[in-house]
SEROTOR-348766 format. One record per residue: residue number from 1; x, y, z of N, C-alpha, C in turn. Coordinates in pm, whole numbers, always signed. Layout:
@i:NUM | n.x:X | n.y:Y | n.z:Z | ca.x:X | ca.y:Y | ca.z:Z | c.x:X | c.y:Y | c.z:Z
...
//
This chain:
@i:1 | n.x:+11998 | n.y:+5847 | n.z:-9679 | ca.x:+12062 | ca.y:+5877 | ca.z:-9554 | c.x:+12176 | c.y:+5975 | c.z:-9580
@i:2 | n.x:+12186 | n.y:+6079 | n.z:-9498 | ca.x:+12291 | ca.y:+6179 | ca.z:-9523 | c.x:+12429 | c.y:+6124 | c.z:-9488
@i:3 | n.x:+12530 | n.y:+6180 | n.z:-9555 | ca.x:+12666 | ca.y:+6137 | ca.z:-9529 | c.x:+12710 | c.y:+6189 | c.z:-9392
@i:4 | n.x:+12785 | n.y:+6106 | n.z:-9316 | ca.x:+12834 | ca.y:+6155 | ca.z:-9187 | c.x:+12939 | c.y:+6263 | c.z:-9208
@i:5 | n.x:+12944 | n.y:+6356 | n.z:-9116 | ca.x:+13043 | ca.y:+6463 | ca.z:-9124 | c.x:+13182 | c.y:+6410 | c.z:-9094
@i:6 | n.x:+13280 | n.y:+6473 | n.z:-9161 | ca.x:+13418 | ca.y:+6434 | ca.z:-9134 | c.x:+13459 | c.y:+6483 | c.z:-8997
@i:7 | n.x:+13537 | n.y:+6402 | n.z:-8927 | ca.x:+13587 | ca.y:+6442 | ca.z:-8796 | c.x:+13714 | c.y:+6523 | c.z:-8816
@i:8 | n.x:+13722 | n.y:+6632 | n.z:-8745 | ca.x:+13842 | ca.y:+6714 | ca.z:-8749 | c.x:+13935 | c.y:+6674 | c.z:-8636
@i:9 | n.x:+14063 | n.y:+6660 | n.z:-8664 | ca.x:+14155 | ca.y:+6622 | ca.z:-8557 | c.x:+14163 | c.y:+6730 | c.z:-8451
@i:10 | n.x:+14159 | n.y:+6688 | n.z:-8323 | ca.x:+14169 | ca.y:+6782 | ca.z:-8213 | c.x:+14038 | c.y:+6850 | c.z:-8175
@i:11 | n.x:+13930 | n.y:+6820 | n.z:-8245 | ca.x:+13800 | ca.y:+6880 | ca.z:-8213 | c.x:+13709 | c.y:+6771 | c.z:-8159
@i:12 | n.x:+13663 | n.y:+6790 | n.z:-8037 | ca.x:+13574 | ca.y:+6692 | ca.z:-7976 | c.x:+13430 | c.y:+6717 | c.z:-8018
@i:13 | n.x:+13357 | n.y:+6610 | n.z:-8028 | ca.x:+13215 | ca.y:+6620 | ca.z:-8058 | c.x:+13142 | c.y:+6671 | c.z:-7933
@i:14 | n.x:+13037 | n.y:+6747 | n.z:-7950 | ca.x:+12960 | ca.y:+6791 | ca.z:-7833 | c.x:+12876 | c.y:+6678 | c.z:-7773
@i:15 | n.x:+12875 | n.y:+6562 | n.z:-7840 | ca.x:+12797 | ca.y:+6448 | ca.z:-7794 | c.x:+12888 | c.y:+6337 | c.z:-7745
@i:16 | n.x:+12839 | n.y:+6262 | n.z:-7649 | ca.x:+12908 | ca.y:+6143 | ca.z:-7599 | c.x:+12819 | c.y:+6024 | c.z:-7630
@i:17 | n.x:+12870 | n.y:+5932 | n.z:-7710 | ca.x:+12794 | ca.y:+5812 | ca.z:-7742 | c.x:+12808 | c.y:+5710 | c.z:-7628
@i:18 | n.x:+12723 | n.y:+5608 | n.z:-7630 | ca.x:+12717 | ca.y:+5510 | ca.z:-7522 | c.x:+12852 | c.y:+5445 | c.z:-7492
@i:19 | n.x:+12926 | n.y:+5404 | n.z:-7592 | ca.x:+13054 | ca.y:+5336 | ca.z:-7569 | c.x:+13153 | c.y:+5429 | c.z:-7497
@i:20 | n.x:+13158 | n.y:+5554 | n.z:-7539 | ca.x:+13249 | ca.y:+5649 | ca.z:-7474 | c.x:+13199 | c.y:+5683 | c.z:-7334
@i:21 | n.x:+13068 | n.y:+5691 | n.z:-7317 | ca.x:+13011 | ca.y:+5723 | ca.z:-7186 | c.x:+13052 | c.y:+5620 | c.z:-7082
@i:22 | n.x:+13050 | n.y:+5493 | n.z:-7121 | ca.x:+13087 | ca.y:+5387 | ca.z:-7028 | c.x:+13234 | c.y:+5391 | c.z:-6990
@i:23 | n.x:+13317 | n.y:+5455 | n.z:-7072 | ca.x:+13459 | ca.y:+5469 | ca.z:-7036 | c.x:+13480 | c.y:+5592 | c.z:-6948
@i:24 | n.x:+13391 | n.y:+5690 | n.z:-6955 | ca.x:+13406 | ca.y:+5814 | ca.z:-6878 | c.x:+13347 | c.y:+5804 | c.z:-6738
@i:25 | n.x:+13231 | n.y:+5742 | n.z:-6727 | ca.x:+13155 | ca.y:+5742 | ca.z:-6602 | c.x:+13178 | c.y:+5610 | c.z:-6528
@i:26 | n.x:+13198 | n.y:+5616 | n.z:-6396 | ca.x:+13225 | ca.y:+5493 | ca.z:-6321 | c.x:+13098 | c.y:+5417 | c.z:-6283
@i:27 | n.x:+13004 | n.y:+5405 | n.z:-6376 | ca.x:+12879 | ca.y:+5333 | ca.z:-6351 | c.x:+12852 | c.y:+5237 | c.z:-6466
@i:28 | n.x:+12772 | n.y:+5136 | n.z:-6438 | ca.x:+12727 | ca.y:+5047 | ca.z:-6544 | c.x:+12610 | c.y:+5113 | c.z:-6617
@i:29 | n.x:+12571 | n.y:+5056 | n.z:-6728 | ca.x:+12463 | ca.y:+5114 | ca.z:-6807 | c.x:+12331 | c.y:+5105 | c.z:-6730
@i:30 | n.x:+12310 | n.y:+4998 | n.z:-6655 | ca.x:+12185 | ca.y:+4987 | ca.z:-6579 | c.x:+12180 | c.y:+5093 | c.z:-6468
@i:31 | n.x:+12294 | n.y:+5124 | n.z:-6407 | ca.x:+12298 | ca.y:+5228 | ca.z:-6305 | c.x:+12273 | c.y:+5364 | c.z:-6368
@i:32 | n.x:+12330 | n.y:+5387 | n.z:-6486 | ca.x:+12307 | ca.y:+5513 | ca.z:-6557 | c.x:+12158 | c.y:+5527 | c.z:-6590
@i:33 | n.x:+12095 | n.y:+5419 | n.z:-6638 | ca.x:+11952 | ca.y:+5423 | ca.z:-6668 | c.x:+11871 | c.y:+5458 | c.z:-6543
@i:34 | n.x:+11905 | n.y:+5396 | n.z:-6429 | ca.x:+11832 | ca.y:+5422 | ca.z:-6305 | c.x:+11851 | c.y:+5566 | c.z:-6259
@i:35 | n.x:+11977 | n.y:+5614 | n.z:-6260 | ca.x:+12005 | ca.y:+5752 | ca.z:-6219 | c.x:+11937 | c.y:+5853 | c.z:-6312
@i:36 | n.x:+11934 | n.y:+5820 | n.z:-6438 | ca.x:+11869 | ca.y:+5908 | ca.z:-6537 | c.x:+11718 | c.y:+5915 | c.z:-6511
@i:37 | n.x:+11658 | n.y:+5801 | n.z:-6477 | ca.x:+11515 | ca.y:+5799 | ca.z:-6448 | c.x:+11483 | c.y:+5877 | c.z:-6320
@i:38 | n.x:+11577 | n.y:+5877 | n.z:-6224 | ca.x:+11559 | ca.y:+5950 | ca.z:-6098 | c.x:+11593 | c.y:+6098 | c.z:-6113
@i:39 | n.x:+11646 | n.y:+6137 | n.z:-6229 | ca.x:+11682 | ca.y:+6277 | ca.z:-6252 | c.x:+11817 | c.y:+6315 | c.z:-6192
@i:40 | n.x:+11899 | n.y:+6217 | n.z:-6160 | ca.x:+12030 | ca.y:+6243 | ca.z:-6100 | c.x:+12144 | c.y:+6236 | c.z:-6200
@i:41 | n.x:+12113 | n.y:+6204 | n.z:-6324 | ca.x:+12213 | ca.y:+6193 | ca.z:-6431 | c.x:+12157 | c.y:+6266 | c.z:-6552
@i:42 | n.x:+12244 | n.y:+6326 | n.z:-6634 | ca.x:+12195 | ca.y:+6398 | ca.z:-6753 | c.x:+12112 | c.y:+6307 | c.z:-6844
@i:43 | n.x:+12012 | n.y:+6366 | n.z:-6905 | ca.x:+11924 | ca.y:+6291 | ca.z:-6994 | c.x:+11986 | c.y:+6268 | c.z:-7131
@i:44 | n.x:+11947 | n.y:+6161 | n.z:-7194 | ca.x:+11999 | ca.y:+6127 | ca.z:-7327 | c.x:+11919 | c.y:+6198 | c.z:-7436
@i:45 | n.x:+11981 | n.y:+6212 | n.z:-7549 | ca.x:+11918 | ca.y:+6271 | ca.z:-7666 | c.x:+11914 | c.y:+6167 | c.z:-7777
@i:46 | n.x:+11808 | n.y:+6168 | n.z:-7853 | ca.x:+11801 | ca.y:+6078 | ca.z:-7969 | c.x:+11859 | c.y:+6150 | c.z:-8088
@i:47 | n.x:+11953 | n.y:+6086 | n.z:-8155 | ca.x:+12018 | ca.y:+6147 | ca.z:-8273 | c.x:+11936 | c.y:+6110 | c.z:-8397
@i:48 | n.x:+11860 | n.y:+6203 | n.z:-8445 | ca.x:+11776 | ca.y:+6183 | ca.z:-8562 | c.x:+11863 | c.y:+6176 | c.z:-8687
@i:49 | n.x:+11835 | n.y:+6109 | n.z:-8786 | ca.x:+11724 | ca.y:+6019 | ca.z:-8816 | c.x:+11752 | c.y:+5876 | c.z:-8773
@i:50 | n.x:+11857 | n.y:+5854 | n.z:-8696 | ca.x:+11890 | ca.y:+5718 | ca.z:-8653 | c.x:+11823 | c.y:+5688 | c.z:-8519
@i:51 | n.x:+11846 | n.y:+5569 | n.z:-8471 | ca.x:+11796 | ca.y:+5531 | ca.z:-8340 | c.x:+11905 | c.y:+5542 | c.z:-8233
@i:52 | n.x:+12015 | n.y:+5604 | n.z:-8266 | ca.x:+12125 | ca.y:+5618 | ca.z:-8171 | c.x:+12091 | c.y:+5725 | c.z:-8068
@i:53 | n.x:+12151 | n.y:+5708 | n.z:-7950 | ca.x:+12133 | ca.y:+5807 | ca.z:-7844 | c.x:+12270 | c.y:+5858 | c.z:-7803
@i:54 | n.x:+12271 | n.y:+5978 | n.z:-7746 | ca.x:+12395 | ca.y:+6039 | ca.z:-7699 | c.x:+12362 | c.y:+6132 | c.z:-7583
@i:55 | n.x:+12465 | n.y:+6170 | n.z:-7511 | ca.x:+12452 | ca.y:+6264 | ca.z:-7400 | c.x:+12537 | c.y:+6387 | c.z:-7433
@i:56 | n.x:+12496 | n.y:+6502 | n.z:-7387 | ca.x:+12575 | ca.y:+6623 | ca.z:-7410 | c.x:+12702 | c.y:+6617 | c.z:-7325
@i:57 | n.x:+12815 | n.y:+6639 | n.z:-7390 | ca.x:+12945 | ca.y:+6629 | ca.z:-7323 | c.x:+12955 | c.y:+6723 | c.z:-7203
@i:58 | n.x:+12905 | n.y:+6845 | n.z:-7217 | ca.x:+12918 | ca.y:+6942 | ca.z:-7108 | c.x:+12834 | c.y:+6899 | c.z:-6987
@i:59 | n.x:+12720 | n.y:+6834 | n.z:-7010 | ca.x:+12639 | ca.y:+6786 | ca.z:-6897 | c.x:+12706 | c.y:+6668 | c.z:-6828
@i:60 | n.x:+12769 | n.y:+6580 | n.z:-6905 | ca.x:+12838 | ca.y:+6465 | ca.z:-6847 | c.x:+12959 | c.y:+6511 | c.z:-6766
@i:61 | n.x:+13036 | n.y:+6607 | n.z:-6820 | ca.x:+13151 | ca.y:+6656 | ca.z:-6744 | c.x:+13105 | c.y:+6730 | c.z:-6618
@i:62 | n.x:+12993 | n.y:+6800 | n.z:-6625 | ca.x:+12936 | ca.y:+6864 | ca.z:-6507 | c.x:+12898 | c.y:+6761 | c.z:-6401
@i:63 | n.x:+12839 | n.y:+6650 | n.z:-6445 | ca.x:+12804 | ca.y:+6542 | ca.z:-6352 | c.x:+12929 | c.y:+6484 | c.z:-6288
@i:64 | n.x:+13033 | n.y:+6464 | n.z:-6369 | ca.x:+13158 | ca.y:+6408 | ca.z:-6315 | c.x:+13222 | c.y:+6502 | c.z:-6213
@i:65 | n.x:+13214 | n.y:+6634 | n.z:-6238 | ca.x:+13266 | ca.y:+6731 | ca.z:-6141 | c.x:+13187 | c.y:+6723 | c.z:-6010
@i:66 | n.x:+13055 | n.y:+6717 | n.z:-6022 | ca.x:+12970 | ca.y:+6706 | ca.z:-5904 | c.x:+13001 | c.y:+6577 | c.z:-5827
@i:67 | n.x:+13022 | n.y:+6467 | n.z:-5898 | ca.x:+13053 | ca.y:+6339 | ca.z:-5836 | c.x:+13186 | c.y:+6346 | c.z:-5762
@i:68 | n.x:+13286 | n.y:+6410 | n.z:-5823 | ca.x:+13417 | ca.y:+6424 | ca.z:-5761 | c.x:+13409 | c.y:+6510 | c.z:-5635
@i:69 | n.x:+13332 | n.y:+6619 | n.z:-5640 | ca.x:+13318 | ca.y:+6706 | ca.z:-5522 | c.x:+13249 | c.y:+6632 | c.z:-5409
@i:70 | n.x:+13145 | n.y:+6556 | n.z:-5441 | ca.x:+13074 | ca.y:+6484 | ca.z:-5335 | c.x:+13161 | c.y:+6375 | c.z:-5275
@i:71 | n.x:+13246 | n.y:+6312 | n.z:-5354 | ca.x:+13337 | ca.y:+6210 | ca.z:-5300 | c.x:+13444 | c.y:+6274 | c.z:-5214
@i:72 | n.x:+13493 | n.y:+6392 | n.z:-5254 | ca.x:+13592 | ca.y:+6461 | ca.z:-5173 | c.x:+13534 | c.y:+6502 | c.z:-5039
@i:73 | n.x:+13412 | n.y:+6554 | n.z:-5040 | ca.x:+13351 | ca.y:+6596 | ca.z:-4914 | c.x:+13321 | c.y:+6474 | c.z:-4826
@i:74 | n.x:+13284 | n.y:+6362 | n.z:-4887 | ca.x:+13262 | ca.y:+6240 | ca.z:-4810 | c.x:+13392 | c.y:+6190 | c.z:-4749
@i:75 | n.x:+13503 | n.y:+6201 | n.z:-4824 | ca.x:+13633 | ca.y:+6159 | ca.z:-4773 | c.x:+13676 | c.y:+6249 | c.z:-4657
@i:76 | n.x:+13652 | n.y:+6380 | n.z:-4670 | ca.x:+13685 | ca.y:+6472 | ca.z:-4561 | c.x:+13602 | c.y:+6439 | c.z:-4437
@i:77 | n.x:+13473 | n.y:+6414 | n.z:-4457 | ca.x:+13385 | ca.y:+6381 | ca.z:-4345 | c.x:+13429 | c.y:+6251 | c.z:-4278
@i:78 | n.x:+13469 | n.y:+6153 | n.z:-4358 | ca.x:+13517 | ca.y:+6026 | ca.z:-4303 | c.x:+13645 | c.y:+6048 | c.z:-4223
@i:79 | n.x:+13733 | n.y:+6133 | n.z:-4274 | ca.x:+13858 | ca.y:+6163 | ca.z:-4204 | c.x:+13829 | c.y:+6231 | c.z:-4070
@i:80 | n.x:+13734 | n.y:+6324 | n.z:-4069 | ca.x:+13696 | ca.y:+6393 | ca.z:-3945 | c.x:+13637 | c.y:+6293 | c.z:-3846
@i:81 | n.x:+13553 | n.y:+6202 | n.z:-3894 | ca.x:+13493 | ca.y:+6102 | ca.z:-3805 | c.x:+13600 | c.y:+6011 | c.z:-3746
@i:82 | n.x:+13701 | n.y:+5974 | n.z:-3824 | ca.x:+13810 | ca.y:+5892 | ca.z:-3772 | c.x:+13888 | c.y:+5966 | c.z:-3666
@i:83 | n.x:+13912 | n.y:+6096 | n.z:-3686 | ca.x:+13982 | ca.y:+6175 | ca.z:-3585 | c.x:+13901 | c.y:+6184 | c.z:-3457
@i:84 | n.x:+13770 | n.y:+6205 | n.z:-3470 | ca.x:+13684 | ca.y:+6212 | ca.z:-3351 | c.x:+13683 | c.y:+6079 | c.z:-3276
@i:85 | n.x:+13677 | n.y:+5968 | n.z:-3349 | ca.x:+13680 | ca.y:+5838 | ca.z:-3285 | c.x:+13811 | c.y:+5816 | c.z:-3210
@i:86 | n.x:+13922 | n.y:+5859 | n.z:-3270 | ca.x:+14052 | ca.y:+5843 | ca.z:-3205 | c.x:+14059 | c.y:+5929 | c.z:-3078
@i:87 | n.x:+14005 | n.y:+6050 | n.z:-3085 | ca.x:+14006 | ca.y:+6137 | ca.z:-2966 | c.x:+13917 | c.y:+6080 | c.z:-2857
@i:88 | n.x:+13802 | n.y:+6024 | n.z:-2894 | ca.x:+13713 | ca.y:+5965 | ca.z:-2795 | c.x:+13777 | c.y:+5844 | c.z:-2728
@i:89 | n.x:+13848 | n.y:+5765 | n.z:-2806 | ca.x:+13915 | ca.y:+5648 | ca.z:-2749 | c.x:+14023 | c.y:+5691 | c.z:-2651
@i:90 | n.x:+14091 | n.y:+5801 | n.z:-2682 | ca.x:+14196 | ca.y:+5849 | ca.z:-2593 | c.x:+14136 | c.y:+5905 | c.z:-2464
@i:91 | n.x:+14021 | n.y:+5970 | n.z:-2472 | ca.x:+13965 | ca.y:+6037 | ca.z:-2355 | c.x:+13863 | c.y:+5952 | c.z:-2280
@i:92 | n.x:+13823 | n.y:+5840 | n.z:-2334 | ca.x:+13722 | ca.y:+5757 | ca.z:-2269 | c.x:+13780 | c.y:+5689 | c.z:-2146
@i:93 | n.x:+13699 | n.y:+5673 | n.z:-2041 | ca.x:+13749 | ca.y:+5605 | ca.z:-1921 | c.x:+13772 | c.y:+5458 | c.z:-1948
@i:94 | n.x:+13872 | n.y:+5405 | n.z:-1888 | ca.x:+13904 | ca.y:+5262 | ca.z:-1901 | c.x:+13842 | c.y:+5189 | c.z:-1784
@i:95 | n.x:+13832 | n.y:+5055 | n.z:-1788 | ca.x:+13775 | ca.y:+4981 | ca.z:-1675 | c.x:+13852 | c.y:+5005 | c.z:-1545
@i:96 | n.x:+13981 | n.y:+5031 | n.z:-1555 | ca.x:+14060 | ca.y:+5058 | ca.z:-1435 | c.x:+14020 | c.y:+5191 | c.z:-1371
@i:97 | n.x:+13969 | n.y:+5284 | n.z:-1452 | ca.x:+13927 | ca.y:+5414 | ca.z:-1401 | c.x:+13791 | c.y:+5408 | c.z:-1331
@i:98 | n.x:+13714 | n.y:+5303 | n.z:-1353 | ca.x:+13581 | ca.y:+5292 | ca.z:-1295 | c.x:+13592 | c.y:+5258 | c.z:-1146
@i:99 | n.x:+13502 | n.y:+5313 | n.z:-1065 | ca.x:+13505 | ca.y:+5279 | ca.z:-923 | c.x:+13465 | c.y:+5133 | c.z:-901
@i:100 | n.x:+13517 | n.y:+5076 | n.z:-795 | ca.x:+13485 | ca.y:+4938 | ca.z:-763 | c.x:+13339 | c.y:+4927 | c.z:-722
@i:101 | n.x:+13277 | n.y:+4816 | n.z:-753 | ca.x:+13137 | ca.y:+4792 | ca.z:-719 | c.x:+13131 | c.y:+4653 | c.z:-656
@i:102 | n.x:+13165 | n.y:+4641 | n.z:-526 | ca.x:+13177 | ca.y:+4509 | ca.z:-466 | c.x:+13044 | c.y:+4434 | c.z:-457
@i:103 | n.x:+12932 | n.y:+4502 | n.z:-437 | ca.x:+12806 | ca.y:+4430 | ca.z:-424 | c.x:+12737 | c.y:+4406 | c.z:-558
@i:104 | n.x:+12797 | n.y:+4452 | n.z:-666 | ca.x:+12747 | ca.y:+4430 | ca.z:-802 | c.x:+12601 | c.y:+4469 | c.z:-816
@i:105 | n.x:+12568 | n.y:+4582 | n.z:-756 | ca.x:+12431 | ca.y:+4626 | ca.z:-755 | c.x:+12377 | c.y:+4655 | c.z:-894
@i:106 | n.x:+12461 | n.y:+4713 | n.z:-979 | ca.x:+12416 | ca.y:+4750 | ca.z:-1113 | c.x:+12481 | c.y:+4665 | c.z:-1222
@i:107 | n.x:+12534 | n.y:+4552 | n.z:-1185 | ca.x:+12600 | ca.y:+4466 | ca.z:-1283 | c.x:+12497 | c.y:+4400 | c.z:-1371
@i:108 | n.x:+12527 | n.y:+4384 | n.z:-1501 | ca.x:+12433 | ca.y:+4315 | ca.z:-1589 | c.x:+12423 | c.y:+4168 | c.z:-1552
@i:109 | n.x:+12315 | n.y:+4105 | n.z:-1592 | ca.x:+12292 | ca.y:+3965 | ca.z:-1558 | c.x:+12403 | c.y:+3876 | c.z:-1608
@i:110 | n.x:+12460 | n.y:+3907 | n.z:-1724 | ca.x:+12566 | ca.y:+3824 | ca.z:-1779 | c.x:+12693 | c.y:+3833 | c.z:-1695
@i:111 | n.x:+12710 | n.y:+3939 | n.z:-1617 | ca.x:+12829 | ca.y:+3953 | ca.z:-1535 | c.x:+12820 | c.y:+3866 | c.z:-1410
@i:112 | n.x:+12701 | n.y:+3825 | n.z:-1372 | ca.x:+12686 | ca.y:+3741 | ca.z:-1254 | c.x:+12675 | c.y:+3596 | c.z:-1297
@i:113 | n.x:+12557 | n.y:+3543 | n.z:-1304 | ca.x:+12541 | ca.y:+3401 | ca.z:-1335 | c.x:+12493 | c.y:+3377 | c.z:-1477
@i:114 | n.x:+12443 | n.y:+3480 | n.z:-1542 | ca.x:+12388 | ca.y:+3462 | ca.z:-1675 | c.x:+12240 | c.y:+3433 | c.z:-1671
@i:115 | n.x:+12187 | n.y:+3416 | n.z:-1549 | ca.x:+12044 | ca.y:+3390 | ca.z:-1534 | c.x:+11983 | c.y:+3500 | c.z:-1450
@i:116 | n.x:+11857 | n.y:+3519 | n.z:-1467 | ca.x:+11785 | ca.y:+3615 | ca.z:-1386 | c.x:+11721 | c.y:+3539 | c.z:-1271
@i:117 | n.x:+11767 | n.y:+3565 | n.z:-1149 | ca.x:+11720 | ca.y:+3490 | ca.z:-1034 | c.x:+11577 | c.y:+3526 | c.z:-997
@i:118 | n.x:+11525 | n.y:+3639 | n.z:-1047 | ca.x:+11390 | ca.y:+3680 | ca.z:-1014 | c.x:+11283 | c.y:+3604 | c.z:-1093
@i:119 | n.x:+11323 | n.y:+3542 | n.z:-1201 | ca.x:+11227 | ca.y:+3474 | ca.z:-1288 | c.x:+11222 | c.y:+3328 | c.z:-1250
@i:120 | n.x:+11102 | n.y:+3279 | n.z:-1226 | ca.x:+11086 | ca.y:+3137 | ca.z:-1192 | c.x:+11090 | c.y:+3052 | c.z:-1316
@i:121 | n.x:+11116 | n.y:+2924 | n.z:-1292 | ca.x:+11126 | ca.y:+2834 | ca.z:-1406 | c.x:+10995 | c.y:+2777 | c.z:-1446
//
């Protein structure tokens, strides 16, 4: 078996091993496996001659950037939806604004007796 290369201080490896990957990515290993099978996460590489696997650091950082952008856009969209809901609540008619309906012609069944008088028992 060949000797492992010495690590140089301040130089990152181009590979991310499983333990480091779990500290970088906000997913569990089973979620990473599922996303990888769906093609939504970078694929792993087998480090020959061992059975270890690793991911390319640049692909993982690219995935993290994409994840951050999608979360930011989702947060913006959520903020816009909250603003629209607030505006709709302000502009929506209140029950006091509705015209009186003394004969209850269009009132729902629950507003009257709760029973449908047209249906026999």
